[in-house]
CHARMM internal coordinates of N, CA and C (Angstrom, degrees):
IC EDIT
DIST 1 N 1 CA 1.4448
DIST 1 CA 1 C 1.5218
ANGL 1 N 1 CA 1 C 109.41
DIST 1 C 2 N 1.3022
ANGL 1 CA 1 C 2 N 114.65
DIHE 1 N 1 CA 1 C 2 N 149.76
DIST 2 N 2 CA 1.4511
ANGL 1 C 2 N 2 CA 118.88
DIHE 1 CA 1 C 2 N 2 CA 178.41
DIST 2 CA 2 C 1.5240
ANGL 2 N 2 CA 2 C 110.14
DIHE 1 C 2 N 2 CA 2 C -76.29
DIST 2 C 3 N 1.3289
ANGL 2 CA 2 C 3 N 115.57
DIHE 2 N 2 CA 2 C 3 N 157.74
DIST 3 N 3 CA 1.4659
ANGL 2 C 3 N 3 CA 121.04
DIHE 2 CA 2 C 3 N 3 CA -177.98
DIST 3 CA 3 C 1.5253
ANGL 3 N 3 CA 3 C 111.16
DIHE 2 C 3 N 3 CA 3 C -62.52
DIST 3 C 4 N 1.3447
ANGL 3 CA 3 C 4 N 117.52
DIHE 3 N 3 CA 3 C 4 N -38.02
DIST 4 N 4 CA 1.4672
ANGL 3 C 4 N 4 CA 119.91
DIHE 3 CA 3 C 4 N 4 CA -179.26
DIST 4 CA 4 C 1.5281
ANGL 4 N 4 CA 4 C 111.39
DIHE 3 C 4 N 4 CA 4 C -62.25
DIST 4 C 5 N 1.3155
ANGL 4 CA 4 C 5 N 117.11
DIHE 4 N 4 CA 4 C 5 N -35.31
DIST 5 N 5 CA 1.4600
ANGL 4 C 5 N 5 CA 120.04
DIHE 4 CA 4 C 5 N 5 CA 178.96
DIST 5 CA 5 C 1.5295
ANGL 5 N 5 CA 5 C 110.68
DIHE 4 C 5 N 5 CA 5 C -72.75
DIST 5 C 6 N 1.3266
ANGL 5 CA 5 C 6 N 117.73
DIHE 5 N 5 CA 5 C 6 N -39.85
DIST 6 N 6 CA 1.4657
ANGL 5 C 6 N 6 CA 120.92
DIHE 5 CA 5 C 6 N 6 CA 179.88
DIST 6 CA 6 C 1.5182
ANGL 6 N 6 CA 6 C 111.78
DIHE 5 C 6 N 6 CA 6 C -66.04
DIST 6 C 7 N 1.3383
ANGL 6 CA 6 C 7 N 117.44
DIHE 6 N 6 CA 6 C 7 N -33.70
DIST 7 N 7 CA 1.4641
ANGL 6 C 7 N 7 CA 121.51
DIHE 6 CA 6 C 7 N 7 CA -177.98
DIST 7 CA 7 C 1.5214
ANGL 7 N 7 CA 7 C 113.33
DIHE 6 C 7 N 7 CA 7 C -79.82
DIST 7 C 8 N 1.3355
ANGL 7 CA 7 C 8 N 117.13
DIHE 7 N 7 CA 7 C 8 N -27.59
DIST 8 N 8 CA 1.4653
ANGL 7 C 8 N 8 CA 121.64
DIHE 7 CA 7 C 8 N 8 CA -177.44
DIST 8 CA 8 C 1.5305
ANGL 8 N 8 CA 8 C 109.71
DIHE 7 C 8 N 8 CA 8 C -110.16
DIST 8 C 9 N 1.3201
ANGL 8 CA 8 C 9 N 118.48
DIHE 8 N 8 CA 8 C 9 N 105.81
DIST 9 N 9 CA 1.4667
ANGL 8 C 9 N 9 CA 119.67
DIHE 8 CA 8 C 9 N 9 CA -177.41
DIST 9 CA 9 C 1.5276
ANGL 9 N 9 CA 9 C 113.71
DIHE 8 C 9 N 9 CA 9 C -68.50
DIST 9 C 10 N 1.3352
ANGL 9 CA 9 C 10 N 118.14
DIHE 9 N 9 CA 9 C 10 N -15.22
DIST 10 N 10 CA 1.4621
ANGL 9 C 10 N 10 CA 120.74
DIHE 9 CA 9 C 10 N 10 CA -179.52
DIST 10 CA 10 C 1.5198
ANGL 10 N 10 CA 10 C 112.50
DIHE 9 C 10 N 10 CA 10 C -97.58
DIST 10 C 11 N 1.3233
ANGL 10 CA 10 C 11 N 117.78
DIHE 10 N 10 CA 10 C 11 N 1.63
DIST 11 N 11 CA 1.4611
ANGL 10 C 11 N 11 CA 120.85
DIHE 10 CA 10 C 11 N 11 CA 179.48
DIST 11 CA 11 C 1.5253
ANGL 11 N 11 CA 11 C 109.87
DIHE 10 C 11 N 11 CA 11 C -70.94
DIST 11 C 12 N 1.3100
ANGL 11 CA 11 C 12 N 115.63
DIHE 11 N 11 CA 11 C 12 N 148.51
DIST 12 N 12 CA 1.4657
ANGL 11 C 12 N 12 CA 121.54
DIHE 11 CA 11 C 12 N 12 CA 177.97
DIST 12 CA 12 C 1.5324
ANGL 12 N 12 CA 12 C 107.84
DIHE 11 C 12 N 12 CA 12 C -93.24
DIST 12 C 13 N 1.3287
ANGL 12 CA 12 C 13 N 118.26
DIHE 12 N 12 CA 12 C 13 N 122.36
DIST 13 N 13 CA 1.4714
ANGL 12 C 13 N 13 CA 119.97
DIHE 12 CA 12 C 13 N 13 CA -177.65
DIST 13 CA 13 C 1.5229
ANGL 13 N 13 CA 13 C 111.35
DIHE 12 C 13 N 13 CA 13 C -69.13
DIST 13 C 14 N 1.2994
ANGL 13 CA 13 C 14 N 115.82
DIHE 13 N 13 CA 13 C 14 N 146.01
DIST 14 N 14 CA 1.4578
ANGL 13 C 14 N 14 CA 121.82
DIHE 13 CA 13 C 14 N 14 CA 176.45
DIST 14 CA 14 C 1.5238
ANGL 14 N 14 CA 14 C 108.04
DIHE 13 C 14 N 14 CA 14 C -92.07
DIST 14 C 15 N 1.3153
ANGL 14 CA 14 C 15 N 116.23
DIHE 14 N 14 CA 14 C 15 N 99.69
DIST 15 N 15 CA 1.4657
ANGL 14 C 15 N 15 CA 121.23
DIHE 14 CA 14 C 15 N 15 CA -179.04
DIST 15 CA 15 C 1.5194
ANGL 15 N 15 CA 15 C 107.74
DIHE 14 C 15 N 15 CA 15 C -94.44
DIST 15 C 16 N 1.3057
ANGL 15 CA 15 C 16 N 115.54
DIHE 15 N 15 CA 15 C 16 N 123.95
DIST 16 N 16 CA 1.4629
ANGL 15 C 16 N 16 CA 121.71
DIHE 15 CA 15 C 16 N 16 CA -178.12
DIST 16 CA 16 C 1.5270
ANGL 16 N 16 CA 16 C 110.66
DIHE 15 C 16 N 16 CA 16 C -96.98
DIST 16 C 17 N 1.3140
ANGL 16 CA 16 C 17 N 115.93
DIHE 16 N 16 CA 16 C 17 N 166.57
DIST 17 N 17 CA 1.4600
ANGL 16 C 17 N 17 CA 121.92
DIHE 16 CA 16 C 17 N 17 CA -178.99
DIST 17 CA 17 C 1.5254
ANGL 17 N 17 CA 17 C 111.49
DIHE 16 C 17 N 17 CA 17 C -58.60
DIST 17 C 18 N 1.3303
ANGL 17 CA 17 C 18 N 117.04
DIHE 17 N 17 CA 17 C 18 N -39.78
DIST 18 N 18 CA 1.4692
ANGL 17 C 18 N 18 CA 119.59
DIHE 17 CA 17 C 18 N 18 CA -179.27
DIST 18 CA 18 C 1.5332
ANGL 18 N 18 CA 18 C 111.15
DIHE 17 C 18 N 18 CA 18 C -65.76
DIST 18 C 19 N 1.3489
ANGL 18 CA 18 C 19 N 117.11
DIHE 18 N 18 CA 18 C 19 N -30.74
DIST 19 N 19 CA 1.4652
ANGL 18 C 19 N 19 CA 120.48
DIHE 18 CA 18 C 19 N 19 CA 176.68
DIST 19 CA 19 C 1.5216
ANGL 19 N 19 CA 19 C 110.63
DIHE 18 C 19 N 19 CA 19 C -68.45
DIST 19 C 20 N 1.3138
ANGL 19 CA 19 C 20 N 116.50
DIHE 19 N 19 CA 19 C 20 N -39.12
DIST 20 N 20 CA 1.4636
ANGL 19 C 20 N 20 CA 121.27
DIHE 19 CA 19 C 20 N 20 CA -179.31
DIST 20 CA 20 C 1.5229
ANGL 20 N 20 CA 20 C 110.48
DIHE 19 C 20 N 20 CA 20 C -67.23
DIST 20 C 21 N 1.3273
ANGL 20 CA 20 C 21 N 116.80
DIHE 20 N 20 CA 20 C 21 N -38.15
DIST 21 N 21 CA 1.4665
ANGL 20 C 21 N 21 CA 120.49
DIHE 20 CA 20 C 21 N 21 CA -179.09
DIST 21 CA 21 C 1.5216
ANGL 21 N 21 CA 21 C 112.32
DIHE 20 C 21 N 21 CA 21 C -66.38
DIST 21 C 22 N 1.3339
ANGL 21 CA 21 C 22 N 117.86
DIHE 21 N 21 CA 21 C 22 N -21.87
DIST 22 N 22 CA 1.4637
ANGL 21 C 22 N 22 CA 120.91
DIHE 21 CA 21 C 22 N 22 CA 178.73
DIST 22 CA 22 C 1.5145
ANGL 22 N 22 CA 22 C 111.83
DIHE 21 C 22 N 22 CA 22 C -75.64
DIST 22 C 23 N 1.3321
ANGL 22 CA 22 C 23 N 118.14
DIHE 22 N 22 CA 22 C 23 N -18.90
DIST 23 N 23 CA 1.4560
ANGL 22 C 23 N 23 CA 120.94
DIHE 22 CA 22 C 23 N 23 CA 174.34
DIST 23 CA 23 C 1.5149
ANGL 23 N 23 CA 23 C 114.37
DIHE 22 C 23 N 23 CA 23 C 110.84
DIST 23 C 24 N 1.3200
ANGL 23 CA 23 C 24 N 114.45
DIHE 23 N 23 CA 23 C 24 N 165.39
DIST 24 N 24 CA 1.4555
ANGL 23 C 24 N 24 CA 122.41
DIHE 23 CA 23 C 24 N 24 CA -176.68
DIST 24 CA 24 C 1.5250
ANGL 24 N 24 CA 24 C 111.28
DIHE 23 C 24 N 24 CA 24 C -66.23
DIST 24 C 25 N 1.3277
ANGL 24 CA 24 C 25 N 117.32
DIHE 24 N 24 CA 24 C 25 N -42.17
DIST 25 N 25 CA 1.4639
ANGL 24 C 25 N 25 CA 119.76
DIHE 24 CA 24 C 25 N 25 CA -179.14
DIST 25 CA 25 C 1.5233
ANGL 25 N 25 CA 25 C 111.05
DIHE 24 C 25 N 25 CA 25 C -61.98
DIST 25 C 26 N 1.3169
ANGL 25 CA 25 C 26 N 117.26
DIHE 25 N 25 CA 25 C 26 N -36.58
DIST 26 N 26 CA 1.4618
ANGL 25 C 26 N 26 CA 120.66
DIHE 25 CA 25 C 26 N 26 CA 177.51
DIST 26 CA 26 C 1.5272
ANGL 26 N 26 CA 26 C 110.49
DIHE 25 C 26 N 26 CA 26 C -64.45
DIST 26 C 27 N 1.3306
ANGL 26 CA 26 C 27 N 117.20
DIHE 26 N 26 CA 26 C 27 N -41.23
DIST 27 N 27 CA 1.4688
ANGL 26 C 27 N 27 CA 120.95
DIHE 26 CA 26 C 27 N 27 CA 178.92
DIST 27 CA 27 C 1.5301
ANGL 27 N 27 CA 27 C 111.07
DIHE 26 C 27 N 27 CA 27 C -63.47
DIST 27 C 28 N 1.3209
ANGL 27 CA 27 C 28 N 116.61
DIHE 27 N 27 CA 27 C 28 N -39.56
DIST 28 N 28 CA 1.4635
ANGL 27 C 28 N 28 CA 120.61
DIHE 27 CA 27 C 28 N 28 CA 179.93
DIST 28 CA 28 C 1.5318
ANGL 28 N 28 CA 28 C 110.56
DIHE 27 C 28 N 28 CA 28 C -71.06
DIST 28 C 29 N 1.3246
ANGL 28 CA 28 C 29 N 116.53
DIHE 28 N 28 CA 28 C 29 N -45.40
DIST 29 N 29 CA 1.4646
ANGL 28 C 29 N 29 CA 120.16
DIHE 28 CA 28 C 29 N 29 CA -178.77
DIST 29 CA 29 C 1.5253
ANGL 29 N 29 CA 29 C 112.51
DIHE 28 C 29 N 29 CA 29 C -63.92
DIST 29 C 30 N 1.3112
ANGL 29 CA 29 C 30 N 117.80
DIHE 29 N 29 CA 29 C 30 N -32.66
DIST 30 N 30 CA 1.4588
ANGL 29 C 30 N 30 CA 121.73
DIHE 29 CA 29 C 30 N 30 CA -179.58
DIST 30 CA 30 C 1.5177
ANGL 30 N 30 CA 30 C 112.26
DIHE 29 C 30 N 30 CA 30 C -84.78
DIST 30 C 31 N 1.3278
ANGL 30 CA 30 C 31 N 117.53
DIHE 30 N 30 CA 30 C 31 N -5.58
DIST 31 N 31 CA 1.4572
ANGL 30 C 31 N 31 CA 121.19
DIHE 30 CA 30 C 31 N 31 CA 176.52
DIST 31 CA 31 C 1.5133
ANGL 31 N 31 CA 31 C 114.44
DIHE 30 C 31 N 31 CA 31 C 85.92
DIST 31 C 32 N 1.3293
ANGL 31 CA 31 C 32 N 118.32
DIHE 31 N 31 CA 31 C 32 N 9.52
DIST 32 N 32 CA 1.4600
ANGL 31 C 32 N 32 CA 120.91
DIHE 31 CA 31 C 32 N 32 CA 178.80
DIST 32 CA 32 C 1.5233
ANGL 32 N 32 CA 32 C 111.19
DIHE 31 C 32 N 32 CA 32 C -76.54
DIST 32 C 33 N 1.3252
ANGL 32 CA 32 C 33 N 116.41
DIHE 32 N 32 CA 32 C 33 N -27.62
DIST 33 N 33 CA 1.4645
ANGL 32 C 33 N 33 CA 122.36
DIHE 32 CA 32 C 33 N 33 CA 174.73
DIST 33 CA 33 C 1.5228
ANGL 33 N 33 CA 33 C 106.11
DIHE 32 C 33 N 33 CA 33 C -123.04
DIST 33 C 34 N 1.3276
ANGL 33 CA 33 C 34 N 117.93
DIHE 33 N 33 CA 33 C 34 N 122.35
DIST 34 N 34 CA 1.4719
ANGL 33 C 34 N 34 CA 119.54
DIHE 33 CA 33 C 34 N 34 CA -179.55
DIST 34 CA 34 C 1.5220
ANGL 34 N 34 CA 34 C 112.21
DIHE 33 C 34 N 34 CA 34 C -62.04
DIST 34 C 35 N 1.3121
ANGL 34 CA 34 C 35 N 116.39
DIHE 34 N 34 CA 34 C 35 N 146.57
DIST 35 N 35 CA 1.4670
ANGL 34 C 35 N 35 CA 121.42
DIHE 34 CA 34 C 35 N 35 CA -178.05
DIST 35 CA 35 C 1.5255
ANGL 35 N 35 CA 35 C 112.51
DIHE 34 C 35 N 35 CA 35 C -63.36
DIST 35 C 36 N 1.3227
ANGL 35 CA 35 C 36 N 117.59
DIHE 35 N 35 CA 35 C 36 N -29.88
DIST 36 N 36 CA 1.4622
ANGL 35 C 36 N 36 CA 119.86
DIHE 35 CA 35 C 36 N 36 CA -175.95
DIST 36 CA 36 C 1.5296
ANGL 36 N 36 CA 36 C 114.23
DIHE 35 C 36 N 36 CA 36 C -84.26
DIST 36 C 37 N 1.3289
ANGL 36 CA 36 C 37 N 118.44
DIHE 36 N 36 CA 36 C 37 N 1.67
DIST 37 N 37 CA 1.4573
ANGL 36 C 37 N 37 CA 122.06
DIHE 36 CA 36 C 37 N 37 CA 179.49
DIST 37 CA 37 C 1.5277
ANGL 37 N 37 CA 37 C 109.44
DIHE 36 C 37 N 37 CA 37 C -76.11
DIST 37 C 38 N 1.3375
ANGL 37 CA 37 C 38 N 116.94
DIHE 37 N 37 CA 37 C 38 N 133.79
DIST 38 N 38 CA 1.4637
ANGL 37 C 38 N 38 CA 121.97
DIHE 37 CA 37 C 38 N 38 CA 177.08
DIST 38 CA 38 C 1.5261
ANGL 38 N 38 CA 38 C 107.87
DIHE 37 C 38 N 38 CA 38 C -84.71
DIST 38 C 39 N 1.3210
ANGL 38 CA 38 C 39 N 116.97
DIHE 38 N 38 CA 38 C 39 N 111.41
DIST 39 N 39 CA 1.4622
ANGL 38 C 39 N 39 CA 122.28
DIHE 38 CA 38 C 39 N 39 CA -178.25
DIST 39 CA 39 C 1.5284
ANGL 39 N 39 CA 39 C 113.11
DIHE 38 C 39 N 39 CA 39 C -92.78
DIST 39 C 40 N 1.3153
ANGL 39 CA 39 C 40 N 117.52
DIHE 39 N 39 CA 39 C 40 N 4.94
DIST 40 N 40 CA 1.4579
ANGL 39 C 40 N 40 CA 121.20
DIHE 39 CA 39 C 40 N 40 CA -178.00
DIST 40 CA 40 C 1.5289
ANGL 40 N 40 CA 40 C 112.70
DIHE 39 C 40 N 40 CA 40 C -55.67
DIST 40 C 41 N 1.3387
ANGL 40 CA 40 C 41 N 120.61
DIHE 40 N 40 CA 40 C 41 N -46.15
DIST 41 N 41 CA 1.4629
ANGL 40 C 41 N 41 CA 119.29
DIHE 40 CA 40 C 41 N 41 CA -179.47
DIST 41 CA 41 C 1.5355
ANGL 41 N 41 CA 41 C 113.64
DIHE 40 C 41 N 41 CA 41 C -61.10
DIST 41 C 42 N 1.3075
ANGL 41 CA 41 C 42 N 117.29
DIHE 41 N 41 CA 41 C 42 N -30.33
DIST 42 N 42 CA 1.4665
ANGL 41 C 42 N 42 CA 119.90
DIHE 41 CA 41 C 42 N 42 CA 179.63
DIST 42 CA 42 C 1.5195
ANGL 42 N 42 CA 42 C 111.79
DIHE 41 C 42 N 42 CA 42 C -67.08
DIST 42 C 43 N 1.3357
ANGL 42 CA 42 C 43 N 116.79
DIHE 42 N 42 CA 42 C 43 N -29.25
DIST 43 N 43 CA 1.4603
ANGL 42 C 43 N 43 CA 120.38
DIHE 42 CA 42 C 43 N 43 CA -178.52
DIST 43 CA 43 C 1.5227
ANGL 43 N 43 CA 43 C 112.89
DIHE 42 C 43 N 43 CA 43 C -95.06
DIST 43 C 44 N 1.3271
ANGL 43 CA 43 C 44 N 118.31
DIHE 43 N 43 CA 43 C 44 N -4.07
DIST 44 N 44 CA 1.4620
ANGL 43 C 44 N 44 CA 120.77
DIHE 43 CA 43 C 44 N 44 CA -178.61
DIST 44 CA 44 C 1.5210
ANGL 44 N 44 CA 44 C 112.92
DIHE 43 C 44 N 44 CA 44 C -92.91
DIST 44 C 45 N 1.2946
ANGL 44 CA 44 C 45 N 118.94
DIHE 44 N 44 CA 44 C 45 N -5.13
DIST 45 N 45 CA 1.4738
ANGL 44 C 45 N 45 CA 120.50
DIHE 44 CA 44 C 45 N 45 CA 179.11
DIST 45 CA 45 C 1.5171
ANGL 45 N 45 CA 45 C 109.62
DIHE 44 C 45 N 45 CA 45 C -69.68
DIST 45 C 46 N 1.3180
ANGL 45 CA 45 C 46 N 115.38
DIHE 45 N 45 CA 45 C 46 N 141.70
DIST 46 N 46 CA 1.4521
ANGL 45 C 46 N 46 CA 119.29
DIHE 45 CA 45 C 46 N 46 CA 178.68
DIST 46 CA 46 C 1.5145
ANGL 46 N 46 CA 46 C 111.79
DIHE 45 C 46 N 46 CA 46 C 70.29
DIST 46 C 47 N 1.3033
ANGL 46 CA 46 C 47 N 114.74
DIHE 46 N 46 CA 46 C 47 N -160.41
DIST 47 N 47 CA 1.4555
ANGL 46 C 47 N 47 CA 120.31
DIHE 46 CA 46 C 47 N 47 CA -179.61
DIST 47 CA 47 C 1.5117
ANGL 47 N 47 CA 47 C 111.71
DIHE 46 C 47 N 47 CA 47 C -86.00
DIST 47 C 48 N 1.3112
ANGL 47 CA 47 C 48 N 115.25
DIHE 47 N 47 CA 47 C 48 N 175.23
DIST 48 N 48 CA 1.4671
ANGL 47 C 48 N 48 CA 119.38
DIHE 47 CA 47 C 48 N 48 CA 179.04
DIST 48 CA 48 C 1.5235
ANGL 48 N 48 CA 48 C 110.63
DIHE 47 C 48 N 48 CA 48 C -69.00
DIST 48 C 49 N 1.3323
ANGL 48 CA 48 C 49 N 115.76
DIHE 48 N 48 CA 48 C 49 N 156.21
DIST 49 N 49 CA 1.4549
ANGL 48 C 49 N 49 CA 119.54
DIHE 48 CA 48 C 49 N 49 CA 179.90
DIST 49 CA 49 C 1.5235
ANGL 49 N 49 CA 49 C 111.38
DIHE 48 C 49 N 49 CA 49 C -68.06
DIST 49 C 50 N 1.3154
ANGL 49 CA 49 C 50 N 116.87
DIHE 49 N 49 CA 49 C 50 N -36.37
DIST 50 N 50 CA 1.4566
ANGL 49 C 50 N 50 CA 121.68
DIHE 49 CA 49 C 50 N 50 CA -179.69
DIST 50 CA 50 C 1.5134
ANGL 50 N 50 CA 50 C 109.05
DIHE 49 C 50 N 50 CA 50 C -128.46
DIST 50 C 51 N 1.3085
ANGL 50 CA 50 C 51 N 116.05
DIHE 50 N 50 CA 50 C 51 N 143.10
DIST 51 N 51 CA 1.4586
ANGL 50 C 51 N 51 CA 120.57
DIHE 50 CA 50 C 51 N 51 CA 174.93
DIST 51 CA 51 C 1.5249
ANGL 51 N 51 CA 51 C 108.64
DIHE 50 C 51 N 51 CA 51 C -126.60
DIST 51 C 52 N 1.3072
ANGL 51 CA 51 C 52 N 115.32
DIHE 51 N 51 CA 51 C 52 N 148.77
DIST 52 N 52 CA 1.4537
ANGL 51 C 52 N 52 CA 120.86
DIHE 51 CA 51 C 52 N 52 CA 177.55
DIST 52 CA 52 C 1.5131
ANGL 52 N 52 CA 52 C 109.13
DIHE 51 C 52 N 52 CA 52 C -99.40
DIST 52 C 53 N 1.3049
ANGL 52 CA 52 C 53 N 115.64
DIHE 52 N 52 CA 52 C 53 N 136.95
DIST 53 N 53 CA 1.4521
ANGL 52 C 53 N 53 CA 120.04
DIHE 52 CA 52 C 53 N 53 CA 176.51
DIST 53 CA 53 C 1.5219
ANGL 53 N 53 CA 53 C 108.78
DIHE 52 C 53 N 53 CA 53 C -150.07
DIST 53 C 54 N 1.3063
ANGL 53 CA 53 C 54 N 115.54
DIHE 53 N 53 CA 53 C 54 N 163.17
DIST 54 N 54 CA 1.4496
ANGL 53 C 54 N 54 CA 120.27
DIHE 53 CA 53 C 54 N 54 CA -178.93
DIST 54 CA 54 C 1.5252
ANGL 54 N 54 CA 54 C 109.94
DIHE 53 C 54 N 54 CA 54 C -65.03
DIST 54 C 55 N 1.3177
ANGL 54 CA 54 C 55 N 114.77
DIHE 54 N 54 CA 54 C 55 N 144.63
DIST 55 N 55 CA 1.4453
ANGL 54 C 55 N 55 CA 121.04
DIHE 54 CA 54 C 55 N 55 CA 177.02
DIST 55 CA 55 C 1.5207
ANGL 55 N 55 CA 55 C 108.89
DIHE 54 C 55 N 55 CA 55 C -76.78
DIST 55 C 56 N 1.3144
ANGL 55 CA 55 C 56 N 116.14
DIHE 55 N 55 CA 55 C 56 N 132.41
DIST 56 N 56 CA 1.4620
ANGL 55 C 56 N 56 CA 120.62
DIHE 55 CA 55 C 56 N 56 CA 177.39
DIST 56 CA 56 C 1.5259
ANGL 56 N 56 CA 56 C 107.76
DIHE 55 C 56 N 56 CA 56 C -85.86
DIST 56 C 57 N 1.3141
ANGL 56 CA 56 C 57 N 115.86
DIHE 56 N 56 CA 56 C 57 N 120.75
DIST 57 N 57 CA 1.4495
ANGL 56 C 57 N 57 CA 121.81
DIHE 56 CA 56 C 57 N 57 CA -176.23
DIST 57 CA 57 C 1.5182
ANGL 57 N 57 CA 57 C 108.44
DIHE 56 C 57 N 57 CA 57 C -106.96
DIST 57 C 58 N 1.3044
ANGL 57 CA 57 C 58 N 115.66
DIHE 57 N 57 CA 57 C 58 N 125.46
DIST 58 N 58 CA 1.4561
ANGL 57 C 58 N 58 CA 121.19
DIHE 57 CA 57 C 58 N 58 CA 177.97
DIST 58 CA 58 C 1.5152
ANGL 58 N 58 CA 58 C 108.27
DIHE 57 C 58 N 58 CA 58 C -115.64
DIST 58 C 59 N 1.3258
ANGL 58 CA 58 C 59 N 115.75
DIHE 58 N 58 CA 58 C 59 N 126.75
DIST 59 N 59 CA 1.4474
ANGL 58 C 59 N 59 CA 120.97
DIHE 58 CA 58 C 59 N 59 CA 178.64
DIST 59 CA 59 C 1.5330
ANGL 59 N 59 CA 59 C 106.97
DIHE 58 C 59 N 59 CA 59 C -88.51
DIST 59 C 60 N 1.3187
ANGL 59 CA 59 C 60 N 116.10
DIHE 59 N 59 CA 59 C 60 N 116.59
DIST 60 N 60 CA 1.4562
ANGL 59 C 60 N 60 CA 120.75
DIHE 59 CA 59 C 60 N 60 CA -178.47
DIST 60 CA 60 C 1.5200
ANGL 60 N 60 CA 60 C 108.04
DIHE 59 C 60 N 60 CA 60 C -115.93
DIST 60 C 61 N 1.2887
ANGL 60 CA 60 C 61 N 113.94
DIHE 60 N 60 CA 60 C 61 N 130.55
DIST 61 N 61 CA 1.4637
ANGL 60 C 61 N 61 CA 120.12
DIHE 60 CA 60 C 61 N 61 CA 178.41
DIST 61 CA 61 C 1.5194
ANGL 61 N 61 CA 61 C 107.44
DIHE 60 C 61 N 61 CA 61 C -108.46
DIST 61 C 62 N 1.3162
ANGL 61 CA 61 C 62 N 115.79
DIHE 61 N 61 CA 61 C 62 N 121.60
DIST 62 N 62 CA 1.4520
ANGL 61 C 62 N 62 CA 120.67
DIHE 61 CA 61 C 62 N 62 CA 178.26
DIST 62 CA 62 C 1.5203
ANGL 62 N 62 CA 62 C 109.02
DIHE 61 C 62 N 62 CA 62 C -100.92
DIST 62 C 63 N 1.2884
ANGL 62 CA 62 C 63 N 116.75
DIHE 62 N 62 CA 62 C 63 N 126.74
DIST 63 N 63 CA 1.4570
ANGL 62 C 63 N 63 CA 121.62
DIHE 62 CA 62 C 63 N 63 CA 178.97
DIST 63 CA 63 C 1.5245
ANGL 63 N 63 CA 63 C 108.11
DIHE 62 C 63 N 63 CA 63 C -113.40
DIST 63 C 64 N 1.2938
ANGL 63 CA 63 C 64 N 114.52
DIHE 63 N 63 CA 63 C 64 N 127.09
DIST 64 N 64 CA 1.4795
ANGL 63 C 64 N 64 CA 119.02
DIHE 63 CA 63 C 64 N 64 CA 179.12
DIST 64 CA 64 C 1.5000
ANGL 64 N 64 CA 64 C 109.14
DIHE 63 C 64 N 64 CA 64 C -113.99
END
COOR INIT
IC SEED 1 N 1 CA 1 C
IC BUILD
């Protein structure tokens, strides 16, 4: 973080694309996102990341 951001608690951090690609934990550990911020709404947009569904089973007969 830059010195101006560390000295001013009300400054808005400049988060770059490369910072975002490193992940949420990296942003929190580096102090760009405060630990007490609720990030739940950011992850609720759209559908879930993973969905469960029945496995499709195909019976294949190999003849040699």
